[in-house]
C-alpha positions in Angstrom: 155.6 80.8 21.9 159.3 80.2 22.7 159.5 77.8 19.6 158.3 80.4 17.6 160.4 83.2 18.9 163.7 80.9 18.3 162.4 80.3 14.7 162.1 84.0 13.9 165.6 84.7 14.9 166.4 83.3 11.5 164.4 86.1 9.4 166.3 89.4 8.8 164.3 91.7 10.5 164.3 89.6 13.8 168.3 89.8 13.5 168.2 93.8 12.9 165.8 93.9 15.9 168.2 92.3 18.4 171.2 94.2 16.9 169.5 97.3 17.7 168.6 96.2 21.2 172.3 95.0 21.7 173.3 98.4 20.5 171.0 100.2 23.1 172.7 98.4 26.0 175.9 99.0 24.7 175.6 102.6 25.0 173.7 102.5 28.3 176.7 100.6 29.6 179.2 103.0 28.1 177.0 105.8 29.8 176.5 103.8 33.2 177.8 105.7 36.2 180.8 104.3 37.7 180.5 103.4 41.4 183.2 105.8 42.1 181.1 108.8 41.1 178.2 107.9 43.0 180.3 107.5 46.3 181.9 110.5 45.1 178.4 112.6 45.1 177.3 110.8 48.2 180.4 112.3 50.1 180.4 115.9 48.4 177.1 116.3 47.2 175.5 117.0 43.7 177.5 120.1 42.6 180.5 118.3 42.2 179.0 115.6 40.0 177.2 118.3 38.2 180.6 120.2 37.1 181.9 117.0 36.5 179.3 115.3 34.2 177.1 118.8 33.1 174.7 117.8 30.5 175.9 114.2 30.3 173.5 112.6 33.0 170.1 114.5 31.7 169.3 116.1 35.3 169.5 119.9 34.3 169.0 119.8 30.8 165.9 118.9 28.9 167.5 117.7 25.9 170.0 115.5 27.4 167.2 114.3 30.2 164.9 113.0 26.8 168.1 111.5 24.7 168.7 109.2 28.1 164.9 108.2 28.7 164.6 107.6 25.1 167.5 105.4 25.2 166.2 103.9 28.2 162.7 103.2 27.0 164.1 101.5 23.8 166.5 99.2 26.0 164.1 98.1 28.2 160.8 98.0 26.8 161.6 96.6 23.3 162.3 93.4 24.9 159.0 92.9 26.6 156.9 93.3 23.4 158.8 90.2 21.8 156.0 87.5 22.6 153.7 90.2 20.8 155.6 91.1 17.9 156.5 87.2 17.3 152.8 86.5 17.1 152.4 89.5 14.6 155.0 88.0 12.4 153.5 84.6 12.6 150.1 85.9 11.4 149.9 85.1 8.0 153.9 85.6 7.6 153.2 89.5 7.3 155.7 91.8 5.5 159.0 93.1 6.8 157.5 96.4 6.7 154.4 95.9 8.9 156.8 94.3 11.6 158.2 97.6 11.6 155.5 99.9 11.1 154.4 98.1 14.5 157.5 98.5 16.3 157.4 102.0 15.3 154.0 102.6 16.9 155.1 100.7 20.1 158.1 103.0 20.0 156.5 106.3 19.4 154.3 105.8 22.6 157.6 105.2 24.5 159.2 108.4 22.8 155.9 110.7 24.2 156.5 109.1 27.8 160.3 110.1 27.8 159.3 113.9 27.1 157.2 113.2 30.2 159.9 111.9 32.1 162.5 114.1 31.2 160.1 117.0 32.1 159.8 115.6 35.5 163.2 114.7 36.1 164.4 118.2 35.1 162.1 119.6 37.6 162.3 117.4 40.2 166.3 118.1 39.8 165.5 121.6 40.3 163.7 121.2 43.1 166.5 119.8 44.9 164.4 116.4 45.1 166.4 114.3 43.0 170.5 114.1 42.9 172.6 114.6 40.0 172.8 110.8 39.4 168.8 110.9 39.0 168.4 109.3 42.4 165.7 110.3 45.2 167.4 112.7 47.6 163.8 112.8 49.7 162.6 110.2 52.0 158.9 111.1 51.6 159.6 111.0 47.3 161.2 107.7 47.9 158.2 106.5 49.9 155.6 107.9 47.7 157.0 106.5 44.8 157.4 102.9 46.2 154.4 102.7 47.9 152.2 104.8 44.9 153.9 101.9 42.3 152.8 99.2 44.9 149.2 100.5 44.8 148.9 100.9 41.3 149.7 97.1 40.8 146.4 96.3 42.3 144.7 99.0 39.9 141.9 97.9 37.5 143.8 99.8 35.0 146.7 97.9 35.1 144.8 95.0 35.4 143.0 96.0 32.2 146.2 97.0 30.1 148.0 93.6 31.7 145.1 91.5 30.5 145.2 92.9 26.9 149.0 92.6 26.8 149.3 89.2 27.7 146.8 88.0 25.0 148.1 89.4 21.6 146.5 87.1 19.5 143.0 88.2 21.0 144.1 91.6 20.5 145.4 91.4 16.8 142.1 89.7 15.9 140.2 92.6 17.0 142.2 95.3 15.7 143.8 93.7 12.6 141.8 96.0 10.2 143.4 99.3 11.7 146.8 98.5 10.5 150.3 97.6 11.9 150.9 101.2 12.8 147.8 102.0 14.7 148.1 98.2 16.4 151.5 99.4 17.6 150.1 102.8 19.3 147.4 100.9 20.9 150.1 98.5 22.6 152.4 101.0 23.5 149.6 102.6 25.4 148.4 99.2 27.0 152.3 99.1 27.9 152.5 102.6 29.5 149.6 101.7 31.0 151.0 98.7 33.0 154.4 99.6 33.2 154.5 103.5 34.0 154.5 103.3 37.7 157.5 100.4 37.6 159.5 103.0 35.4 158.7 105.3 37.6 161.1 103.8 40.1 164.0 104.8 38.3 163.9 108.0 40.5 164.5 106.1 43.8 167.7 104.3 42.8 169.0 106.8 40.1 168.4 107.1 36.3 171.2 105.6 34.1 171.5 102.8 37.0 172.1 99.4 35.0 170.9 97.1 37.8 167.3 99.0 37.9 167.3 98.8 34.4 168.1 95.0 34.1 165.7 94.0 36.9 162.6 96.4 35.7 163.0 94.9 32.3 163.1 91.4 33.8 160.0 92.1 35.9 157.9 94.0 33.2 158.8 91.0 30.9 157.7 88.2 33.3 154.3 90.5 34.1 153.4 90.1 30.5 153.6 86.5 30.3 150.1 85.1 31.1 151.1 82.0 33.0 153.8 84.0 34.7 152.3 87.0 35.6 149.2 86.6 36.8 151.3 85.3 39.7 153.6 88.1 39.9 151.8 91.4 39.7 150.0 91.7 43.4 152.9 89.9 45.3 155.0 92.8 43.4 152.6 95.4 44.6 152.6 94.0 48.4 156.6 94.2 48.6 156.9 97.6 46.9 154.4 98.9 49.6 155.9 97.0 52.4 159.2 98.6 51.4 157.7 101.6 51.0 155.9 101.8 54.7 159.5 99.9 56.2 161.7 102.6 54.9 161.0 105.4 57.1 161.4 103.0 60.2 164.7 102.1 59.1 166.1 105.5 57.7 
């Protein structure tokens, strides 16, 4: 699969794909909240950050929150689908149109989830449970997110979705006749099914936190690799549960 992906880099649509990813990450880097601003909020409270950055951080406005989550989802989740996209691209040397339709269906699902995440973020902010930088201000909320994400790693739904993500060739053989866009929708739903709980942890460390984004992208990508993921899922769940249980003791 690695050799296949390297060969695919020579094709124009793959170059465009990775250029789009690079652009997303560049925009996220430009929008990243500096450490000085995080320290300012910790010292003076959310109101100072809201005054300085109203509408930019996706807290009080649904539109800005939605735009931020769409950008995050594209930058973080498209790379996790590279092995699946490469498998599709190699099946009969499919057309460029089919590649983009598959990717479009996949991203469309994450755009839908971004709308839900934006509503949740705005609601949590207005309830005073997260700060102006999208990070949890509530110990019970933080504990619930960590333990919830950890427990979900052991769930049957998570395992079922991961098993389909780890076997793209089998998936395409079963659903090829549905066409690339509907295949993309199915893949997107499976991806949401195995990754939404880990994405929700953005509310622990703060949305638009590049450190969280990079680590989460790496973990979700590794989880979808059959030779690696099966050894990662449950230990990761155990670590998240242990962190959630230990947090009240050390806070």
